[in-house]
N, C-alpha and C positions, 0 to 999 in steps of 0.2 A: 946550467941545465934548464930548459923551457918547460913551460906548462905542458905542452902536449906530450912531451917525452913521459914526465911524471904520470899522466892520464893513461898513456899506452902501456907502461910499466903495471899499473894498479888493474888494467884491463887483463892483461897477459896473466897476472896471478889470482885473478877471478875475485878481486877485493871490489866488488859492486859498491856496498855500503860507503866504504873508505873512498872510493871515486866519487859517489854522488857529494859526499860532504866535502871532498876537495874542491868540487865545481861551485860548490856553494862557498866555500871559503874564498875563492879567487872572484867571486861575483859580489860579494858582498864587503864592501871595504869597511865597515866596523870589524869585521873578524879578523881582517889583516893587520890591525893594531895589537893583537893578542901575541903572545910571548911563543915561542917555537915549542915548547912543552905543552901550552895549552891548546894549540892548534894538533899537536899530535894526538893529544888526549883525546879531542873531538873526533879525528879520523878514526881512532880505535874504537871509541863509544859507537859511532855510528856504523863501522863495520860488525860490532857485537850486536847491535840492535837489529842489522839486516838479515844476520845468521839466525836469531831467535826468532823473527817472523817469518822466516821460510821454514823452519822446523816447524812452527804453529800450522803454517798453512799445508806442509806434506802431513803432518798428523791428523788435522782435520779432514784432508781428502782421504786419507786412509781408513779414518775412523767407521765408516759405514754408517756414521750417525743421519738419520732420515730428516730431522728438523734440526738443521745446523744454525737457525735463528731462534733456538728455544734459550731463555735467558733467565736467569735467577732475579733480575730486577723487573722482570715482567710477571712473574707469578701472582696470580690472583688470590689474595687473603679474605676472601669475603666469608664473613662469618661463620656461614654454614659448612665451610670445609675444615675448620678447628685447625688449620696448620699454623704453626708456633714460628712466627717471623724470626725470633731470637735463634731458634734451631737451625732455619735454613740460612741464616746467616753465617752462623758458627759452621756449618757443612760447606758454605761456599769459600771458607778459608781452606778447606782442602786437608786439614790436618788428617782427617780421617784417611786420605791416601796415604800421608808420609807414616801414618801409625799402622797402616795395612789394616783397616777395620772395613766392614763391610755394611752396606744398607740394604734394608728391606722395603718396600712401599708396597703396601697392599691398599684393595679397596675396589668396588664395583667399576664396571666398565664404563668409562667416559669420564672418570673422575679427574683426568690428568697425570695418571700415574708415570706414563712414557713420556709426557713434557717433562715434568720434573726429573726423571732419570736423564734425559737427553740435556737437560739444562745444567745439571750438575757434571755431565760429561763434558759440555763446551767451555765450561768454567774449568774444568781440570785441563783442556787442551790449552786453554789460554795461559795457564799456570805453568806449562811445560809438560804435563804428563801424557804418557803414551794411552790413547784410550780406544776401545772398541765397542760397537753396538751389535747385537744380533738377537734374533727373535728365538726362545727356546725351540721351537718346532724345526727352524731353520738350523740352529746348532746339533741337533739331534740326527737331522738328518745328513748333514755334513761329516759326522761321525762314523755313521753307517758306511757311507761312501768311502772314507777313509780307510776302513777295516777292511773293506772289500779291496780295493786297489793298494794296499800295503803302505800307505800314507799316514798312518794313525800315528807314528809317533813324532812324526813332523807337525801334526795338528796339535798334538799336545804341547809342544815346543812353542807353537804360534800362540796359542792360548795364555800360555804361562808367561810370556813376556810382557802383556799388556799391563800397564800400572793401574789401569782402571777399566772393567768389563762389565759391560751392562748387559743382563739376559732379560729380556724383554719377554713378558706372558708367560711366565712359568705357570703351569698347570692349565693350560688353555685347551690341550687336548690329551688324549689319553696316553699312559705311558707304558712301554713294555719293560720286564725285567731287566732285558739289556741295557735299555736307554736309561734306567736309573743309576746303574753299574758304571756305564761311560760318562753320564753326570757327575758322578761322585769322581770319576779320575780327574775331570777338568777342575773341579772343585779343589781337589787335594793337591793338585800342581800348584795351585795358588796361594794356599793357606798360610798365612804368615810371611808371604812375600809381597803379595800385591792385594789390591782391593776389588769387590765385586758389587754391583747393583742389582739386585733381583726385584723385577716387578711381579704382582700376580693379583689376581681376580680372588684366589684362594685364601682365606685367612691361614696364618701359620698353624693354627691349630689343626687344620685339616691336611697339611703336608705329610705328615705321617702316613695316614692311610693312602693319599694320593701315591705316593712312592712304591707302596705295594711290596715292600721289602724291607724287613726289621731291621737287618744287620746294616744296610745300606742308609737306611732313614737315621738310624741311630748315630752313625759315623758324619751323615751330612749336616743333621742338624746341630752336631755338637760343633762342628766346623764354621758353619754359617749361621745359625740362628741365636745361639746363645750370646754371641759377641758382638751382634749387630745393633746398628742405630735403626730403631722401627719408626716408621712413618705410614700412619692410617689415613687415607684420603676419603673424606667424607663429602656428604652433600650429592645435589643432583649433578647428572652430566654434563659437563662442560659443553659438548658437543651442542645437546639439547638445548641449553641455556645461551648459547653464542648464536644459535639458529634463529632463537627466539628474539634476541637482541636485533639480530639483521632485519627481520621481519617487522619489527615494530619502528625499525630505523626508517624503513621505507614508506 
């Protein structure tokens, strides 16, 4: 059996990773000295890596994350921010997702809440977890539309299946009583099953009043706040600081 026949069969089966590894084996004289089992393992390993990378690429595309370059290793640990490097490294290990824990990131505008959330989400995607990013105003509008056109059940199902959901800008706009109920239903569908990261300019102590629904507030805070990893972003606006640094550099 010649090489072209094997290449054709691998192509027909869709084994792109194995095909590329086989081509490499044929061109690399050093690999031709390997045993049959070693060469077969190399093909299988290459195919597994190809499928993993394809899943990661697809998850990244579907995640709707705005800053796909946000990275844990690029976090600024300037003393004014009071970020604990060891805590961030622990979260980057992604055990919080495996244990279905949540994260709440609070702080003033511009302090890097969204960047941090998206950096963790990008890390989660690289780790093989399905992640999704949305801003809270967009989510609430999406729910309102789904209730009108009869697709609300499908929407709940959609948001329940992401292993990590980022809800950015909680509390940035006024919330209606129905909005609080709808948001709780999203949270309830995910409780003890998947993980959620919430960013907010509002201190957690003001969430109860913001929700303006005692029953829903009690239930939501019980499911999200009391069992979450809490990060408070401090220091000056990163946008302002970066702008000053750019002007100074010029």
